[in-house]
N, C-alpha and C positions, 0 to 999 in steps of 0.2 A: 502622211500629210505633213506639210510644212507651212510655216508662216512667211509671207512675202514682205520684205522691207526693201525700199530702193537702195539704201546704202547701210552696210553694217560696219561698225568701228569696233575693233578689239583692243581694249585698254582704256582705262578711265583716268589717265594722268593728264598733264597739261597739253600734250600733243593730241590725244584723242578728243579732248574737249574742244581744242582749238579748231580742228578740222570739222567737227560737228557744227560749231558756231558758223563757220564760213559756208558750209553746205546749206545750213538753214537760211542764210542770206540769199542763196540761189533758189530757195523753195524746194530743196531736196530733203525729204524726210530721212532721218537716220535713227539708228538704235545702237547704243554703246553697251557692250558687254564688258564688265569689270569683274575679274575673278574674286577680288576682295572688296575694298572700298575705294572711293575716289581718293587720289593722292596716296595710294598704298605705299609706294616705295619711299616717299618722304616720311610717311608716318611710322613705318615698321622697319626700314633698313638704314636708319640713321641713328647715331648716338645722341645722348641727351643734350650735350652741349653744342650739337651741330648748328651751323648757320651757313648762309650763302657765302660764297667767295666773291660774288659779283654784287655790285651795289643794287639797292632796291629799285632804283629808277630803271634798271634793265628788265624788270618784270613787266613786260608789255605783251600780254596776250590779246588776241583779236577782240576789240570792243571792251577791253578791261585792262587798264593800266594801274600800276601802283599809285595810290593817291594819299598815302600816309604822310606823317609829319617828318619822316627821316629818309628822304630819297637817297642820301649818300651813305646810309647805314646798311646793315646786313641782317635780313630777317632770320630769326631763330627758327628751329624746326616747327614748333607748333604754329607760328605765324605763317609759315609757308603753307602748311596744311590748310589753315583757315583761308588763306588767299585763294587757293585752288578750289576749296569748297564753295567759297563765295562766288567764284567765277562760274562754277557749275549752276549755282542757284540763280545767277543773274539772267540766264536765258533759258532756265528750266530745262537743263540738258537731259536728254532722254536716256538716262543711265539705268541699267539693270545691274545692281551690285550683287555679289555673291554668285555670279554665273560664270562657270568655266567653259571655255571653248575647247573642244577636244579634237575637232577636225575641220579643215576648210578644203574644199575640192571643187573642181569644175562640174557643172551640171548643164551641158548644152551652152546656151548663151548666158547662163546665170552661174552663180556660185551657191554651193550647198554648205551651210554652216551648222555643224553638230554641236550642241551645247548641253549643259547639265539640266536645262529646262525644255529641251526639245529641238526639233529641226527647223531651220530657217533657210530661205533663199533670198538672194540679193543680186542686183545688177552690178554692184561694186562692193569690194571688201577692202577696208583700210586697216592694216596691222599697225597698231600704235602701242606695242608692248615694249618699245625700246630695244636695246641690244645687250642688256645686262640681266641674264636670266639665272644661270646656274653658278653659284660660287665656285671659284677655281681654287681648290686646295691641292697642291701637288702631292703625288704619291709618296714623295720622300718624307712627308709628315708621318707616315706609318712607322717610321723608324724611331720616333721619339718614345721615351718611356711612358707607360700608362699613367704614371703619377702626374704628368704634366698636362694640364688642361689645354685644349686647343679649340679655338673658334675662328670663324671667318670675320673679317672686318664688318660685314653687313649685319652681323648679330651682336656686335659690341654695343653696349649701352652706356656703361660708366665703370669707373675703377672698382666699385664695390661688388660688381658681379663676378670678379675674378678672385681666386684664392689669394691669401696673403703671400707676399714674396715678390721677387723681381719678374718683369715681363719682357719677353722678346717680341718685337714687332718686325715682321718680315715684309718688306716692300715700302718704298718711300714716295709713292704717289700722293695725291691729295689726302686720301683717307689715311694712309699709313703715317704720314707726317703729323696730321692733325690728331690722330689717336695717340701717337707717341707723346705729343705735346700735352694732351689731356691727362695722360697718366703721369707725366713728369710734373705737371702743376699740382697733382694730387699727392705728390710726395713719394711716388713709387720709383723704385730703381728700374730704369728703362734701358734696354738694349735695342738698337735699331739697325737692321740689316738693309743696306741701301740697294735700290734698283737704279734704273737709268732716268728717272723723272727729272725734268729741268725745274728750276725755281724762277719765280718772278718777283720783281719789286712790288711793293704795295703802293707807295706814294713816290712820285718823282716830279720834281720841278713844279710843285704846287698843285698837282692833281693826282687822283687815283690813276694808276696805270691803265685800268679798264677804260677810263674816260679818254685817255690819249689814244688807245688802240681803237676805240669806237670812232673817234674823230678821223683817224687815219684810214678807216674802212676795213680793218682787218677782219671784223666779224661778218662782213658782207662779201668777202672775197670768195668766189665760187671755187669748188674743189677742182674743177677741170682746168683751172688756170695754173695748177701746180704740175711739175714735171712727172711726179709719180703719185697720183691720187691715192692709190691703195695703201701706199706706205704712210701717207699723211693721215689717212683714216685710223691707222694703228698707233699713232703717236700718243704718248702719255701726256695728260694735262700737266701744266705747271703747278707746283705746290706753293700755296700761300694761304692766308686765312682771313675770314671776316670777323674773327673773335676779337672781343675787346675794342670794338670800333673799327677793326681792320688793321692788319699789319702783315709784313712778310714773315716767312719762316726761314731763319738762317740756321742751318744745322750745325755750323761751326760754333755759333754762339751757344746753342743748346749743349754742345759737347763741353764747352768751357764751363757751363753751368751744371755739369754732372751727368748728362746723358751719354751713354756709351755707344759709339758708332762703329759699324763694321761694314765690310764690302759685301758683295752678293753672297748669299748662302750657297755653299758648294756641296757639302756632304754632312750626313748625320750618322754617327756611329754610337749607338746607345745614348748616353747622356752627354756625349761630346759633339759639338757642332763646329764644323770647319767653314771658314769663309775664304773667298778669293781676296788676294791682296790688291784690291782695286778701289779702296776707299777714297784715296786722294784723287784718283782719276775721276771718280764719279762726282766728288765735290767740285773739282775744277770744271768739269763739264757743266754742272748745274750753274755755277757762277758765270761761266762764259755766256750761257743763255740769258741770264739776268743782265749782264753787261751789254749784250747785244740789243736787248730791248731798250735799254737806256740810250744807247747810241742811235738807234732808229728814231727814238723820240727827239733826241737832240737835232738830228737832221731835219725832221719835220718842223721843229720850231724855227730853225734857221731858214728853211725854204719858204715858210709861210710868214716870216717876220712876226712871230708871235712874241709878245712880251711875257716871259716866264722867268721866275727866279732861278738863279744858278744854284747848283747843288754840289757840295764837296764830294770828291771821290770816296767810295766806301773804304773804311779802314781795313787794312790787311789783318787777318787773324791767324794765329798759329795753327798749323794743321794738327788735327787729332792723330794720335798714334794708330798705326795699322794694327789690326788684330787678326791673328791667324785662326784662332779657335776660341770656343767658349765651353767651359765645363759647367753644365747646367746644375750639377749638384753643388759645386763650390760657389757658384753665383746665386744659388737659391732661386733658380728659375722655376716659377710655379705655373706659368701660362705662356702660350705662344698665340699671337694674333696674326693670322695670315691675311695680309692686305695685298693679295695677289690677283685681284681682278675677277672677272666672270667669263663664262662661256655663253655664247648665244645658243638658244635652243628653239628652232622653228620647225621641229619635226612634225608638229601637228598641222602645218600648212602643206597639204599634199598637192602642190602645184610646182612644176619644174622651173623655178626661177632662182635657184641657189647655185653658188660656186662650190668648189671642192671643199671649202671649209664650212659649208652649210650656212653661208651668209648670203642674204638676198642681193642679187644683181639688179641694179636699178639706175635710172637717171632722174635725179630730183624726186625720188620716191615712186616713179612710174616704172613698172616692170614690163617685160616682154609679153606678159599675158594680159590681154585686155580686161580691165576691171579690177585688177589686183594692185594695191598700192601699199607703200610703207611710209611712216612718218615717225619722228622722234628718235631716229638713229643718229649717233654722233657723226658729224660731217655728212649728213644727208645731202646737203648742198653747200653749206658754208660752215665756218667755225662756230657761228652762232646757232646752228641747227640743234645742237644738243643742249641749248640754254633757253631760258624763258625769253631772251631777247630776240632769238632768231626763229622760234617755232611759228610765229605768226606769218612770216614770209613764206615758209614752207606750206603752212595750212592753206593760205590764200591761193598759192600756185596749184596745189592739188585740187582744191575745191573748184577753181576755174577750169582746170583740165577735165575733171569728172563731169562738171555741168555740160561742157561742150560735147564730151564723148557720149554722154547719155542722151543728149538731144540728137546727135547724129545716129546713134543706134536706134532710137525711136523712129526717126525719119526713115531709116532703112526698113524697119518692120512695117511701117505704114505703107511704104512703097511696095513691099512684097505683098502685102494684103490687097492692095489695089490691083496689082498684076493678076493675082489669083482670082479676084472678083471679076476682072475683065475677061479672063480666060474662061470662066465658068458661064 
């Protein structure tokens, strides 16, 4: 026996809640299964000092926008969790927390959803679990001495959870840079091994860069307008921070202030870590992206005759020295934080909609299998898709599509029933 629900949503974050809200507007009943609690990733996979890197005004979920007193500020972790919880309560979202979905498969014209509380069937299933599932810690980590503590960035909370001593952070994306900065501000000796993430200015010519990019339409540009959409989807986000009211992260300045930078981690041999000699190359590349963003804004200001204050060019900083290797014993390295991303894991979705990497193939969240959809993935349709500013557009599109599709399906069933009745 199974329980029938018109539409089942898997995942109780902002994406799952948003599409549930939009389907409710169409009169379609939904049920949301959340393995943990609403807003779990924000609650449990962020560090204590975490805050948004985009301004509060961008928190625009369907029917629920930020209305606080600091629209240009950056919500801290608990405020983000409260915002999403309040959103869920605002429309009495049909969430079942603590329910694990173990399998999704076709069952004729419907889908069968196996959960920790029983079997369900649905006309449509929307997977809203995002794309960051399994922490990626490279196998090379096994070569470090046992005395060195190792954690993934998703389990980092604060400097006090780590043993005394210096810390190596591997990876310079948003999480890596912000965690390295958090440790540095706490007075820890920090070593940061860089990846290829670009950086972004925070403020430029009188506005937050996010404001400029929003006015220029960058967050609404569809993925199919790019020459190589799949490569765009894999790009790392720019690093900057909303901490202390919002500012950019300039690794050259942090190096001058005492943080030790190194190129990409290359090899581990016992307590000795070797790095590629590409530190300057990576810093130059990150700077080039920041300068390109400024140049794009300059052109937009000129083309649209906008009155905006001029800004002096950024002062050149001395390049930090290249580092070939790190002796963990001599440097007193007590912990390594792997800020090396995640793997997607959709193995429980037993429907043939995935590519060779196990990632769903879709167009705006719509797969080739009628009734199976995805939402909340980075670059689902636009750069804003993975943010609270863009998920509303994705949710409305999917809800409209599902509403039309389910009406057509019902009409086909009614037609078939009439034909059978006439024939009998």
